[in-house]
C-alpha positions in Angstrom: 8.4 -14.7 0.1 8.8 -11.0 1.7 6.1 -10.2 4.9 5.5 -6.3 5.1 3.6 -4.5 8.3 1.5 -1.9 6.8 3.8 0.9 7.7 6.1 -1.1 5.4 3.1 -0.7 2.5 3.2 3.4 3.4 6.7 3.6 3.2 6.8 1.9 -0.2 3.6 3.7 -1.9 4.9 7.2 -0.8 8.8 6.0 -2.9 6.7 4.9 -6.2 4.2 8.7 -5.9 7.7 10.3 -5.2 9.4 8.7 -8.2 6.6 9.1 -10.6 6.2 12.6 -9.4 3.8 13.6 -7.1 0.6 12.2 -5.8 -1.6 13.1 -9.2 0.9 12.0 -11.3 1.0 8.7 -9.8 -3.2 8.1 -9.6 -3.5 9.4 -13.5 -0.5 6.6 -13.8 -1.7 3.6 -12.4 -5.8 4.3 -12.7 -5.9 4.8 -8.9 -8.7 7.6 -7.6 -6.6 10.6 -6.3 -9.1 10.9 -3.5 -8.5 7.6 -1.7 -4.9 7.9 -2.5 -4.6 10.6 -0.7 -6.7 9.4 1.9 -4.0 6.8 2.3 -1.2 8.7 2.0 -2.3 10.5 5.1 -3.6 7.6 7.1 -6.9 7.9 7.3 -7.9 4.8 5.8 -5.5 1.7 4.9 -4.1 0.6 1.1 -6.8 -0.7 -0.8 -7.4 -3.4 -3.0 -6.3 -1.8 -6.2 -2.7 0.1 -4.6 -1.5 -3.3 -3.3 -2.3 -4.0 -6.7 -0.8 -1.4 -8.1 2.5 -1.9 -6.0 2.4 -5.4 -6.8 1.2 -6.2 -3.4 -0.9 -9.0 -2.3 -2.9 -9.6 1.1 -1.7 -12.8 3.1 -2.9 -14.0 6.0 -0.2 -16.1 8.5 -1.8 -17.9 11.6 0.1 -17.1 14.7 2.7 -19.8 15.8 1.0 -21.3 18.7 2.8 -22.9 21.5 2.4 -26.1 23.8 2.2 -25.4 27.7 
């Protein structure tokens, strides 16, 4: 399993949008709301569950390592 930071997800999203021919084409292809996509691409909101699903990603929560003193 590979982990992505938010910046990695945005980079992947931008790549997919470019490959699809632009935001409108990607939004239409994936069924994602164009306004929401634009806000994510401009850093105004985090990626939605629908966008993550369209990118074939999922959110997981990882416990930070515990250090003993």
